[in-house]
GUKE-345853 format. One record per residue (C-alpha): x negated, y negated, z negated; residue number from 0; residue in three letters. Coordinates in pm, 1 decimal. Layout:
// residues N
pt X = X	Y = Y	Z = Z	k = NUM	r = ala
...
This chain:
// residues 348
pt X = 12446.5	Y = 4075.6	Z = 31565.8	k = 0	r = met
pt X = 12193.0	Y = 4193.8	Z = 31271.4	k = 1	r = ser
pt X = 11929.0	Y = 4250.3	Z = 31455.8	k = 2	r = ala
pt X = 11915.2	Y = 3880.5	Z = 31636.3	k = 3	r = ile
pt X = 11958.5	Y = 3780.2	Z = 31242.4	k = 4	r = asn
pt X = 11665.8	Y = 3950.2	Z = 31103.2	k = 5	r = lys
pt X = 11455.2	Y = 3811.7	Z = 31428.0	k = 6	r = met
pt X = 11559.0	Y = 3445.5	Z = 31370.1	k = 7	r = arg
pt X = 11475.8	Y = 3495.6	Z = 31011.1	k = 8	r = arg
pt X = 11109.6	Y = 3606.5	Z = 31086.9	k = 9	r = ser
pt X = 11043.1	Y = 3345.6	Z = 31354.2	k = 10	r = phe
pt X = 11183.1	Y = 3042.0	Z = 31165.2	k = 11	r = ala
pt X = 10843.9	Y = 3096.5	Z = 30901.2	k = 12	r = pro
pt X = 10626.9	Y = 3037.4	Z = 31194.5	k = 13	r = val
pt X = 10841.5	Y = 2752.8	Z = 31348.7	k = 14	r = ala
pt X = 10804.3	Y = 2570.4	Z = 31017.2	k = 15	r = leu
pt X = 10425.5	Y = 2667.0	Z = 31030.1	k = 16	r = ala
pt X = 10380.7	Y = 2490.9	Z = 31362.5	k = 17	r = val
pt X = 10594.4	Y = 2179.5	Z = 31332.7	k = 18	r = ala
pt X = 10346.4	Y = 2112.1	Z = 31044.2	k = 19	r = val
pt X = 10056.4	Y = 2154.3	Z = 31204.9	k = 20	r = ala
pt X = 10168.6	Y = 1933.3	Z = 31482.6	k = 21	r = cys
pt X = 10263.9	Y = 1668.0	Z = 31212.2	k = 22	r = ala
pt X = 9949.8	Y = 1674.3	Z = 31022.1	k = 23	r = leu
pt X = 9811.8	Y = 1661.4	Z = 31357.9	k = 24	r = gly
pt X = 9981.2	Y = 1340.0	Z = 31482.8	k = 25	r = ala
pt X = 9905.6	Y = 1200.9	Z = 31184.3	k = 26	r = cys
pt X = 9509.8	Y = 1239.4	Z = 31229.9	k = 27	r = lys
pt X = 9530.0	Y = 1057.0	Z = 31539.0	k = 28	r = lys
pt X = 9725.9	Y = 763.0	Z = 31426.8	k = 29	r = asp
pt X = 9499.7	Y = 744.6	Z = 31121.9	k = 30	r = asp
pt X = 9201.4	Y = 790.2	Z = 31335.9	k = 31	r = ala
pt X = 9366.9	Y = 555.6	Z = 31586.9	k = 32	r = ala
pt X = 9391.0	Y = 316.8	Z = 31313.4	k = 33	r = ala
pt X = 9044.1	Y = 326.8	Z = 31178.2	k = 34	r = asp
pt X = 8907.0	Y = 261.3	Z = 31500.5	k = 35	r = ala
pt X = 9085.2	Y = -88.0	Z = 31538.8	k = 36	r = gly
pt X = 8993.1	Y = -182.6	Z = 31238.2	k = 37	r = ala
pt X = 8607.2	Y = -95.2	Z = 31337.3	k = 38	r = ala
pt X = 8709.2	Y = -288.0	Z = 31589.2	k = 39	r = ala
pt X = 8813.3	Y = -536.9	Z = 31475.1	k = 40	r = ala
pt X = 8484.0	Y = -604.8	Z = 31170.2	k = 41	r = gln
pt X = 8270.0	Y = -537.1	Z = 31456.9	k = 42	r = gln
pt X = 8404.1	Y = -824.2	Z = 31672.1	k = 43	r = ala
pt X = 8145.0	Y = -1073.7	Z = 31666.9	k = 44	r = pro
pt X = 8255.1	Y = -1437.4	Z = 31549.4	k = 45	r = ala
pt X = 8320.0	Y = -1690.2	Z = 31826.3	k = 46	r = pro
pt X = 8043.9	Y = -1930.8	Z = 31845.0	k = 47	r = thr
pt X = 8008.2	Y = -2333.5	Z = 31999.3	k = 48	r = pro
pt X = 7831.2	Y = -2154.0	Z = 32267.6	k = 49	r = glu
pt X = 8093.8	Y = -1887.5	Z = 32278.2	k = 50	r = ser
pt X = 8380.0	Y = -1985.5	Z = 32190.3	k = 51	r = val
pt X = 8492.0	Y = -2152.7	Z = 32546.6	k = 52	r = val
pt X = 8608.7	Y = -1838.6	Z = 32777.0	k = 53	r = ser
pt X = 8452.3	Y = -1752.9	Z = 33082.6	k = 54	r = ala
pt X = 8717.2	Y = -1764.6	Z = 33242.1	k = 55	r = thr
pt X = 8736.6	Y = -2147.7	Z = 33197.0	k = 56	r = val
pt X = 8365.3	Y = -2215.1	Z = 33214.6	k = 57	r = thr
pt X = 8426.9	Y = -2094.2	Z = 33584.4	k = 58	r = ala
pt X = 8676.3	Y = -2321.1	Z = 33672.4	k = 59	r = met
pt X = 8563.2	Y = -2654.8	Z = 33905.1	k = 60	r = ser
pt X = 8568.9	Y = -2981.1	Z = 33731.5	k = 61	r = pro
pt X = 8888.4	Y = -3064.5	Z = 33915.5	k = 62	r = glu
pt X = 9058.9	Y = -2752.1	Z = 33825.8	k = 63	r = gln
pt X = 8937.1	Y = -2791.2	Z = 33396.6	k = 64	r = leu
pt X = 9085.0	Y = -3186.8	Z = 33427.1	k = 65	r = arg
pt X = 9460.8	Y = -3033.3	Z = 33592.8	k = 66	r = asp
pt X = 9445.3	Y = -2746.8	Z = 33379.1	k = 67	r = glu
pt X = 9368.3	Y = -3002.3	Z = 33090.7	k = 68	r = ala
pt X = 9639.3	Y = -3191.6	Z = 33189.1	k = 69	r = ser
pt X = 9879.1	Y = -2938.8	Z = 33190.0	k = 70	r = lys
pt X = 9813.8	Y = -2786.7	Z = 32887.3	k = 71	r = ala
pt X = 9837.5	Y = -3104.6	Z = 32653.4	k = 72	r = tyr
pt X = 10183.8	Y = -3181.2	Z = 32818.3	k = 73	r = gly
pt X = 10329.7	Y = -2854.4	Z = 32737.1	k = 74	r = glu
pt X = 10184.0	Y = -2901.7	Z = 32396.3	k = 75	r = asn
pt X = 9900.4	Y = -2644.8	Z = 32426.0	k = 76	r = arg
pt X = 9640.4	Y = -2820.0	Z = 32226.9	k = 77	r = leu
pt X = 9366.7	Y = -2566.7	Z = 32064.1	k = 78	r = tyr
pt X = 9594.0	Y = -2250.8	Z = 32129.0	k = 79	r = ala
pt X = 9631.0	Y = -1974.7	Z = 32224.5	k = 80	r = pro
pt X = 9253.2	Y = -1857.9	Z = 32276.9	k = 81	r = ala
pt X = 9113.0	Y = -1915.0	Z = 32708.0	k = 82	r = gly
pt X = 9464.0	Y = -2142.0	Z = 32724.7	k = 83	r = asn
pt X = 9445.0	Y = -2477.3	Z = 32587.9	k = 84	r = asn
pt X = 9357.2	Y = -2856.5	Z = 32577.1	k = 85	r = ala
pt X = 9004.0	Y = -2795.5	Z = 32383.4	k = 86	r = met
pt X = 8821.3	Y = -2518.8	Z = 32575.0	k = 87	r = glu
pt X = 8936.5	Y = -2727.8	Z = 32912.5	k = 88	r = tyr
pt X = 8846.4	Y = -3065.6	Z = 32792.6	k = 89	r = tyr
pt X = 8508.6	Y = -2925.4	Z = 32670.9	k = 90	r = leu
pt X = 8410.8	Y = -2746.6	Z = 32960.7	k = 91	r = ala
pt X = 8457.4	Y = -3053.5	Z = 33144.8	k = 92	r = leu
pt X = 8224.6	Y = -3208.0	Z = 32948.7	k = 93	r = arg
pt X = 7989.9	Y = -2951.9	Z = 32970.5	k = 94	r = asp
pt X = 7954.2	Y = -3000.5	Z = 33328.2	k = 95	r = lys
pt X = 8030.7	Y = -3398.9	Z = 33332.0	k = 96	r = gln
pt X = 7911.0	Y = -3523.1	Z = 33044.8	k = 97	r = pro
pt X = 7983.5	Y = -3895.8	Z = 33128.4	k = 98	r = ala
pt X = 8320.9	Y = -3807.2	Z = 33192.2	k = 99	r = asp
pt X = 8525.7	Y = -4033.9	Z = 32948.0	k = 100	r = ala
pt X = 8861.1	Y = -3890.1	Z = 32975.4	k = 101	r = gly
pt X = 8728.7	Y = -3551.2	Z = 32795.7	k = 102	r = ala
pt X = 8549.6	Y = -3704.3	Z = 32562.0	k = 103	r = ser
pt X = 8836.0	Y = -3951.9	Z = 32412.1	k = 104	r = ser
pt X = 9048.4	Y = -3690.2	Z = 32470.7	k = 105	r = ala
pt X = 8848.5	Y = -3372.5	Z = 32209.3	k = 106	r = leu
pt X = 8793.1	Y = -3752.9	Z = 32026.5	k = 107	r = thr
pt X = 9209.4	Y = -3738.2	Z = 31952.5	k = 108	r = asp
pt X = 9209.9	Y = -3377.0	Z = 31927.9	k = 109	r = leu
pt X = 8961.1	Y = -3309.2	Z = 31655.9	k = 110	r = leu
pt X = 9189.7	Y = -3383.1	Z = 31382.5	k = 111	r = pro
pt X = 9491.3	Y = -3165.4	Z = 31498.6	k = 112	r = met
pt X = 9246.5	Y = -2876.7	Z = 31513.9	k = 113	r = thr
pt X = 9060.8	Y = -2939.0	Z = 31210.1	k = 114	r = val
pt X = 9471.0	Y = -2952.5	Z = 30989.4	k = 115	r = ile
pt X = 9515.3	Y = -2591.1	Z = 31230.2	k = 116	r = ala
pt X = 9170.1	Y = -2455.6	Z = 31073.6	k = 117	r = thr
pt X = 9319.0	Y = -2547.2	Z = 30729.9	k = 118	r = glu
pt X = 9604.8	Y = -2374.3	Z = 30814.4	k = 119	r = gln
pt X = 9403.0	Y = -2033.9	Z = 30918.9	k = 120	r = gly
pt X = 9245.3	Y = -2021.8	Z = 30615.4	k = 121	r = ile
pt X = 9550.1	Y = -2053.2	Z = 30362.1	k = 122	r = ala
pt X = 9700.4	Y = -1799.8	Z = 30561.6	k = 123	r = arg
pt X = 9420.4	Y = -1549.1	Z = 30569.9	k = 124	r = glu
pt X = 9409.8	Y = -1581.8	Z = 30956.5	k = 125	r = asp
pt X = 9032.8	Y = -1587.2	Z = 30925.9	k = 126	r = phe
pt X = 8960.6	Y = -1451.8	Z = 31287.9	k = 127	r = ala
pt X = 9139.3	Y = -1788.7	Z = 31484.5	k = 128	r = asp
pt X = 8997.0	Y = -1990.9	Z = 31135.6	k = 129	r = ala
pt X = 8678.4	Y = -1914.7	Z = 31300.7	k = 130	r = lys
pt X = 8731.4	Y = -1999.6	Z = 31667.8	k = 131	r = arg
pt X = 8894.4	Y = -2329.4	Z = 31567.9	k = 132	r = leu
pt X = 8611.0	Y = -2369.0	Z = 31357.8	k = 133	r = ala
pt X = 8369.2	Y = -2303.4	Z = 31675.4	k = 134	r = ala
pt X = 8523.3	Y = -2533.5	Z = 31893.8	k = 135	r = leu
pt X = 8521.2	Y = -2829.5	Z = 31622.8	k = 136	r = ile
pt X = 8159.1	Y = -2767.7	Z = 31630.7	k = 137	r = glu
pt X = 8104.7	Y = -2724.1	Z = 31997.2	k = 138	r = lys
pt X = 8302.2	Y = -3103.6	Z = 31997.1	k = 139	r = ala
pt X = 8125.0	Y = -3238.2	Z = 31783.0	k = 140	r = asp
pt X = 7872.8	Y = -3031.0	Z = 31577.8	k = 141	r = ala
pt X = 7853.9	Y = -3280.3	Z = 31304.6	k = 142	r = lys
pt X = 8150.4	Y = -3361.4	Z = 31230.2	k = 143	r = his
pt X = 8232.0	Y = -3432.8	Z = 30843.7	k = 144	r = pro
pt X = 8458.1	Y = -3131.7	Z = 30798.0	k = 145	r = ala
pt X = 8308.7	Y = -2858.2	Z = 30968.3	k = 146	r = leu
pt X = 8070.0	Y = -2754.6	Z = 30649.6	k = 147	r = ser
pt X = 8369.2	Y = -2803.0	Z = 30396.8	k = 148	r = arg
pt X = 8590.7	Y = -2556.3	Z = 30676.6	k = 149	r = leu
pt X = 8262.3	Y = -2296.8	Z = 30713.0	k = 150	r = lys
pt X = 8235.8	Y = -2260.6	Z = 30332.5	k = 151	r = ala
pt X = 8584.1	Y = -2239.0	Z = 30272.3	k = 152	r = ala
pt X = 8632.7	Y = -1969.9	Z = 30595.6	k = 153	r = ile
pt X = 8368.1	Y = -1750.1	Z = 30431.8	k = 154	r = ala
pt X = 8455.2	Y = -1754.7	Z = 30032.2	k = 155	r = ser
pt X = 8840.4	Y = -1717.8	Z = 30165.8	k = 156	r = ser
pt X = 8752.1	Y = -1398.5	Z = 30366.6	k = 157	r = glu
pt X = 8547.2	Y = -1282.1	Z = 30056.0	k = 158	r = thr
pt X = 8838.0	Y = -1336.2	Z = 29829.3	k = 159	r = ala
pt X = 9012.5	Y = -1151.2	Z = 30088.3	k = 160	r = ala
pt X = 8806.2	Y = -862.8	Z = 30114.7	k = 161	r = ala
pt X = 8811.1	Y = -780.2	Z = 29761.0	k = 162	r = ala
pt X = 9176.2	Y = -777.5	Z = 29730.3	k = 163	r = arg
pt X = 9164.1	Y = -571.2	Z = 29984.0	k = 164	r = val
pt X = 8960.6	Y = -282.0	Z = 29896.6	k = 165	r = glu
pt X = 9201.7	Y = -336.8	Z = 29532.0	k = 166	r = ser
pt X = 9518.9	Y = -305.4	Z = 29683.3	k = 167	r = gln
pt X = 9349.8	Y = -40.5	Z = 29922.0	k = 168	r = lys
pt X = 9650.2	Y = -94.1	Z = 30223.0	k = 169	r = leu
pt X = 9719.8	Y = 219.6	Z = 30430.8	k = 170	r = thr
pt X = 9724.0	Y = 161.9	Z = 30770.5	k = 171	r = ala
pt X = 10081.7	Y = 126.4	Z = 30839.2	k = 172	r = glu
pt X = 10101.5	Y = -151.6	Z = 30568.6	k = 173	r = glu
pt X = 9806.3	Y = -317.8	Z = 30726.2	k = 174	r = glu
pt X = 9907.3	Y = -336.9	Z = 31115.2	k = 175	r = ala
pt X = 10288.9	Y = -453.7	Z = 30944.1	k = 176	r = lys
pt X = 10052.4	Y = -729.5	Z = 30793.7	k = 177	r = arg
pt X = 9908.2	Y = -825.6	Z = 31102.2	k = 178	r = gln
pt X = 10218.5	Y = -880.0	Z = 31304.4	k = 179	r = glu
pt X = 10305.6	Y = -1090.7	Z = 31001.5	k = 180	r = glu
pt X = 10064.8	Y = -1224.4	Z = 31070.2	k = 181	r = leu
pt X = 10031.7	Y = -1305.0	Z = 31449.1	k = 182	r = ala
pt X = 10409.7	Y = -1409.7	Z = 31403.7	k = 183	r = lys
pt X = 10278.6	Y = -1687.8	Z = 31135.0	k = 184	r = lys
pt X = 9995.6	Y = -1801.3	Z = 31302.3	k = 185	r = arg
pt X = 10243.4	Y = -1882.2	Z = 31630.4	k = 186	r = glu
pt X = 10487.3	Y = -2021.2	Z = 31447.7	k = 187	r = glu
pt X = 10246.5	Y = -2249.1	Z = 31210.7	k = 188	r = asp
pt X = 10068.9	Y = -2352.5	Z = 31606.7	k = 189	r = gln
pt X = 10397.6	Y = -2415.8	Z = 31700.7	k = 190	r = arg
pt X = 10499.4	Y = -2651.6	Z = 31454.8	k = 191	r = lys
pt X = 10188.2	Y = -2817.5	Z = 31413.8	k = 192	r = leu
pt X = 10119.6	Y = -2912.0	Z = 31762.9	k = 193	r = gln
pt X = 10495.0	Y = -3037.5	Z = 31844.4	k = 194	r = glu
pt X = 10443.3	Y = -3227.4	Z = 31540.3	k = 195	r = gln
pt X = 10117.2	Y = -3386.8	Z = 31633.8	k = 196	r = gln
pt X = 10254.9	Y = -3459.9	Z = 31988.3	k = 197	r = lys
pt X = 10548.1	Y = -3628.2	Z = 31854.4	k = 198	r = gln
pt X = 10372.9	Y = -3880.6	Z = 31626.2	k = 199	r = gln
pt X = 10097.6	Y = -3908.8	Z = 31895.7	k = 200	r = ala
pt X = 10397.0	Y = -4013.6	Z = 32126.9	k = 201	r = ala
pt X = 10523.5	Y = -4229.7	Z = 31900.3	k = 202	r = ala
pt X = 10255.2	Y = -4399.1	Z = 31769.5	k = 203	r = gln
pt X = 10151.2	Y = -4475.2	Z = 32153.9	k = 204	r = ala
pt X = 10369.9	Y = -4408.8	Z = 32402.5	k = 205	r = pro
pt X = 10187.1	Y = -4532.4	Z = 32724.7	k = 206	r = ala
pt X = 9890.6	Y = -4258.8	Z = 32623.0	k = 207	r = ala
pt X = 10131.9	Y = -3956.0	Z = 32714.0	k = 208	r = ala
pt X = 9873.3	Y = -3885.4	Z = 32966.0	k = 209	r = thr
pt X = 9511.6	Y = -3826.2	Z = 32944.8	k = 210	r = pro
pt X = 9434.8	Y = -4129.9	Z = 33175.7	k = 211	r = ala
pt X = 9620.1	Y = -4332.1	Z = 32961.5	k = 212	r = ala
pt X = 9482.0	Y = -4210.8	Z = 32645.7	k = 213	r = gln
pt X = 9129.2	Y = -4327.0	Z = 32799.9	k = 214	r = thr
pt X = 9270.6	Y = -4667.9	Z = 32894.6	k = 215	r = ala
pt X = 9379.8	Y = -4695.7	Z = 32553.9	k = 216	r = ala
pt X = 9067.1	Y = -4597.0	Z = 32370.8	k = 217	r = ala
pt X = 8897.8	Y = -4783.5	Z = 32603.9	k = 218	r = ala
pt X = 9092.5	Y = -5106.9	Z = 32498.8	k = 219	r = glu
pt X = 9072.9	Y = -4976.5	Z = 32167.4	k = 220	r = ala
pt X = 8693.9	Y = -5012.4	Z = 32187.7	k = 221	r = glu
pt X = 8669.8	Y = -5358.6	Z = 32358.0	k = 222	r = arg
pt X = 8929.1	Y = -5500.9	Z = 32048.5	k = 223	r = gln
pt X = 8664.5	Y = -5311.0	Z = 31825.0	k = 224	r = arg
pt X = 8365.8	Y = -5515.9	Z = 32002.3	k = 225	r = glu
pt X = 8574.6	Y = -5856.6	Z = 31999.3	k = 226	r = ala
pt X = 8693.4	Y = -5798.1	Z = 31592.6	k = 227	r = ala
pt X = 8291.2	Y = -5770.8	Z = 31560.7	k = 228	r = ala
pt X = 8153.3	Y = -6053.7	Z = 31739.2	k = 229	r = glu
pt X = 8414.4	Y = -6269.8	Z = 31587.6	k = 230	r = ala
pt X = 8302.5	Y = -6179.2	Z = 31251.2	k = 231	r = glu
pt X = 7940.8	Y = -6193.9	Z = 31378.5	k = 232	r = arg
pt X = 8009.0	Y = -6546.3	Z = 31494.5	k = 233	r = gln
pt X = 8196.7	Y = -6648.9	Z = 31164.1	k = 234	r = arg
pt X = 7882.4	Y = -6519.6	Z = 30965.0	k = 235	r = ala
pt X = 7671.4	Y = -6750.9	Z = 31175.8	k = 236	r = ala
pt X = 7899.2	Y = -7050.5	Z = 31110.2	k = 237	r = ala
pt X = 7865.2	Y = -6972.8	Z = 30732.0	k = 238	r = ala
pt X = 7536.7	Y = -6913.9	Z = 30705.2	k = 239	r = ala
pt X = 7433.2	Y = -7217.6	Z = 30967.3	k = 240	r = ala
pt X = 7658.4	Y = -7432.6	Z = 30744.0	k = 241	r = glu
pt X = 7493.8	Y = -7297.8	Z = 30404.1	k = 242	r = gln
pt X = 7191.6	Y = -7400.3	Z = 30516.6	k = 243	r = gln
pt X = 7334.1	Y = -7760.7	Z = 30623.2	k = 244	r = arg
pt X = 7477.6	Y = -7790.7	Z = 30292.1	k = 245	r = gln
pt X = 7112.5	Y = -7666.1	Z = 30124.0	k = 246	r = gln
pt X = 6908.6	Y = -7911.5	Z = 30349.1	k = 247	r = ala
pt X = 7202.1	Y = -8208.3	Z = 30219.1	k = 248	r = ala
pt X = 7157.9	Y = -8154.1	Z = 29859.4	k = 249	r = ala
pt X = 6780.6	Y = -8153.2	Z = 29870.8	k = 250	r = gln
pt X = 6756.3	Y = -8470.2	Z = 30144.0	k = 251	r = gln
pt X = 6754.9	Y = -8716.2	Z = 29896.9	k = 252	r = pro
pt X = 6462.1	Y = -8570.9	Z = 29651.9	k = 253	r = ala
pt X = 6268.9	Y = -8533.4	Z = 29969.8	k = 254	r = ala
pt X = 6325.8	Y = -8897.6	Z = 30072.3	k = 255	r = gln
pt X = 6394.7	Y = -9082.8	Z = 29720.6	k = 256	r = pro
pt X = 6259.8	Y = -9403.8	Z = 29898.0	k = 257	r = ala
pt X = 6539.7	Y = -9424.6	Z = 30184.5	k = 258	r = arg
pt X = 6828.1	Y = -9351.9	Z = 29912.2	k = 259	r = ala
pt X = 6671.3	Y = -9631.2	Z = 29774.3	k = 260	r = ala
pt X = 6724.6	Y = -9867.0	Z = 30009.4	k = 261	r = ser
pt X = 7007.3	Y = -10079.4	Z = 30089.5	k = 262	r = ser
pt X = 6923.8	Y = -10120.8	Z = 30446.2	k = 263	r = glu
pt X = 7121.0	Y = -9946.2	Z = 30741.2	k = 264	r = leu
pt X = 6989.1	Y = -9707.1	Z = 30955.4	k = 265	r = arg
pt X = 7188.3	Y = -9582.7	Z = 31216.7	k = 266	r = pro
pt X = 7129.8	Y = -9185.7	Z = 31264.8	k = 267	r = ile
pt X = 7415.1	Y = -9152.1	Z = 31498.9	k = 268	r = ser
pt X = 7611.6	Y = -9441.1	Z = 31670.6	k = 269	r = asn
pt X = 7789.2	Y = -9306.2	Z = 31964.5	k = 270	r = pro
pt X = 7945.3	Y = -9585.4	Z = 32200.5	k = 271	r = gly
pt X = 8288.6	Y = -9626.7	Z = 32251.2	k = 272	r = pro
pt X = 8520.2	Y = -9457.0	Z = 32538.7	k = 273	r = arg
pt X = 8592.3	Y = -9754.0	Z = 32812.1	k = 274	r = tyr
pt X = 8959.0	Y = -9759.6	Z = 32859.3	k = 275	r = pro
pt X = 9030.7	Y = -9656.4	Z = 33253.7	k = 276	r = gln
pt X = 9309.9	Y = -9923.9	Z = 33274.0	k = 277	r = ala
pt X = 9056.6	Y = -10158.7	Z = 33192.6	k = 278	r = ala
pt X = 8758.8	Y = -10046.3	Z = 33391.3	k = 279	r = gln
pt X = 9009.0	Y = -9999.4	Z = 33643.9	k = 280	r = arg
pt X = 9118.6	Y = -10400.1	Z = 33658.5	k = 281	r = ala
pt X = 8736.6	Y = -10459.3	Z = 33607.0	k = 282	r = gly
pt X = 8864.0	Y = -10606.3	Z = 33270.4	k = 283	r = ala
pt X = 8558.5	Y = -10653.2	Z = 32996.7	k = 284	r = gly
pt X = 8603.8	Y = -10803.8	Z = 32635.0	k = 285	r = gly
pt X = 8469.7	Y = -10772.0	Z = 32302.9	k = 286	r = ser
pt X = 8566.3	Y = -10633.0	Z = 31939.8	k = 287	r = val
pt X = 8423.2	Y = -10712.4	Z = 31616.6	k = 288	r = gln
pt X = 8515.0	Y = -10427.1	Z = 31349.9	k = 289	r = val
pt X = 8459.3	Y = -10388.5	Z = 30983.4	k = 290	r = glu
pt X = 8332.0	Y = -10093.8	Z = 30856.9	k = 291	r = phe
pt X = 8162.0	Y = -9957.0	Z = 30512.3	k = 292	r = thr
pt X = 7913.6	Y = -9725.4	Z = 30503.5	k = 293	r = val
pt X = 7890.6	Y = -9499.4	Z = 30205.8	k = 294	r = asn
pt X = 7640.9	Y = -9370.8	Z = 30018.5	k = 295	r = thr
pt X = 7577.4	Y = -9043.1	Z = 30185.9	k = 296	r = asp
pt X = 7598.7	Y = -9256.5	Z = 30516.0	k = 297	r = gly
pt X = 7923.9	Y = -9173.2	Z = 30661.3	k = 298	r = ser
pt X = 8177.4	Y = -9440.7	Z = 30748.7	k = 299	r = val
pt X = 8527.7	Y = -9578.6	Z = 30634.2	k = 300	r = gly
pt X = 8705.2	Y = -9849.8	Z = 30610.1	k = 301	r = gly
pt X = 8726.5	Y = -9894.9	Z = 30953.1	k = 302	r = val
pt X = 8915.0	Y = -10227.8	Z = 31078.5	k = 303	r = arg
pt X = 8916.8	Y = -10417.7	Z = 31357.3	k = 304	r = ala
pt X = 8817.1	Y = -10829.8	Z = 31249.9	k = 305	r = val
pt X = 8913.4	Y = -11017.1	Z = 31606.2	k = 306	r = ser
pt X = 8876.6	Y = -10925.1	Z = 31946.3	k = 307	r = ser
pt X = 8843.3	Y = -11107.5	Z = 32300.8	k = 308	r = asp
pt X = 8952.4	Y = -10979.7	Z = 32656.8	k = 309	r = gly
pt X = 9275.8	Y = -11025.6	Z = 32866.8	k = 310	r = pro
pt X = 9531.9	Y = -10945.5	Z = 32640.2	k = 311	r = arg
pt X = 9712.4	Y = -10658.6	Z = 32815.3	k = 312	r = gln
pt X = 9400.3	Y = -10472.0	Z = 32744.3	k = 313	r = phe
pt X = 9292.2	Y = -10590.7	Z = 32375.7	k = 314	r = gln
pt X = 9466.9	Y = -10298.0	Z = 32161.4	k = 315	r = arg
pt X = 9334.8	Y = -10054.2	Z = 32365.7	k = 316	r = glu
pt X = 8978.3	Y = -10230.1	Z = 32319.0	k = 317	r = phe
pt X = 9052.2	Y = -10233.7	Z = 31902.9	k = 318	r = glu
pt X = 9150.1	Y = -9877.3	Z = 31948.1	k = 319	r = arg
pt X = 8875.8	Y = -9708.8	Z = 32115.6	k = 320	r = glu
pt X = 8616.3	Y = -9921.7	Z = 31982.9	k = 321	r = ala
pt X = 8742.9	Y = -9790.3	Z = 31601.2	k = 322	r = leu
pt X = 8793.2	Y = -9467.0	Z = 31711.7	k = 323	r = ala
pt X = 8374.6	Y = -9506.6	Z = 31775.0	k = 324	r = ala
pt X = 8292.2	Y = -9677.6	Z = 31522.1	k = 325	r = val
pt X = 8466.2	Y = -9366.1	Z = 31280.0	k = 326	r = lys
pt X = 8202.7	Y = -9124.7	Z = 31449.1	k = 327	r = arg
pt X = 7849.6	Y = -9345.4	Z = 31328.5	k = 328	r = trp
pt X = 7649.5	Y = -9206.3	Z = 31073.1	k = 329	r = arg
pt X = 7357.0	Y = -9363.2	Z = 30908.4	k = 330	r = phe
pt X = 7102.2	Y = -9254.8	Z = 30674.9	k = 331	r = gln
pt X = 7208.3	Y = -9237.0	Z = 30322.8	k = 332	r = pro
pt X = 7202.0	Y = -9552.4	Z = 30107.5	k = 333	r = val
pt X = 7182.2	Y = -9637.9	Z = 29716.5	k = 334	r = ser
pt X = 7527.0	Y = -9819.7	Z = 29731.0	k = 335	r = glu
pt X = 7801.8	Y = -9896.9	Z = 29959.8	k = 336	r = ala
pt X = 7768.8	Y = -10113.2	Z = 30186.2	k = 337	r = thr
pt X = 8075.0	Y = -10316.2	Z = 30399.1	k = 338	r = thr
pt X = 7904.2	Y = -10442.1	Z = 30718.0	k = 339	r = thr
pt X = 8043.1	Y = -10605.7	Z = 31050.9	k = 340	r = arg
pt X = 7956.2	Y = -10515.1	Z = 31424.9	k = 341	r = arg
pt X = 8069.9	Y = -10672.4	Z = 31784.5	k = 342	r = thr
pt X = 8158.6	Y = -10349.9	Z = 32028.7	k = 343	r = ile
pt X = 8159.1	Y = -10498.4	Z = 32365.7	k = 344	r = ala
pt X = 8309.3	Y = -10343.7	Z = 32695.5	k = 345	r = phe
pt X = 8175.5	Y = -10440.9	Z = 33022.0	k = 346	r = gln
pt X = 8120.0	Y = -10286.3	Z = 33350.5	k = 347	r = gln
């Protein structure tokens, strides 16, 4: 037994040395793998408007893209995950069919949501996803007003984060854990935001649950905007015409002093009366003497029937139509109000 114990004691240091060597080798391998992964992540090119849509999506036919876009929208995959979301499908469809109104309308609706998602990516320092979303926005609308602000925010936040990481010198294990938590946070934020945005869209426009309905709603909204714009143009034209008329009326007395100073009644518009249908069918005729006052501006007031003749059953109708006609008469302006009489005849 003593011999065996001696052998055990002699092998123990050797075994310990071998175990330590193996452990160090494994650690070096893990560190090398972590360093390789970090280097690969740093060397991966940032998405661009030309590369942000995956090659798999780009290779699809327009019919496939339309179906997949509708499916992704219905399943709340609005802008994530990469390579399988409504934004990429609609962008590829628009590339293949630029005149597709449904794709353009859907992209217009998705852009505000993608802007919010980009801002959230910057806030949680998920710069890879923020750059991908910004590239989607730029491909959808290169002149989007939020694009330059988002790019600047990504650059400044990424620089600040890199400086902080450098100062903290995170270990490979801590960095891997941070990346894992970041991926979980990204998925949770995207899920909550997309669900919230879809619920809001459904509450505001229940009929716009499908891309086809969205297209119809967008067309109706555009029609209403055009109608409102046309109504506004008409109101502006009417107001301008009324202003010109008033200016002309204000200038008219100065331009025609001789007429304004005259008391002679000179008609401008004297439309005839409407012949009562009953009297016309009966072949009846008559006349009405009307008294009225021509005001200084040429308008007519104080209209009344002085006398009338003709069949009794039609006299009231003759008087009514004669008074209505005279009220529409207009004369040139006079120096002072003048009261006069006219006889309105009703003849076949």
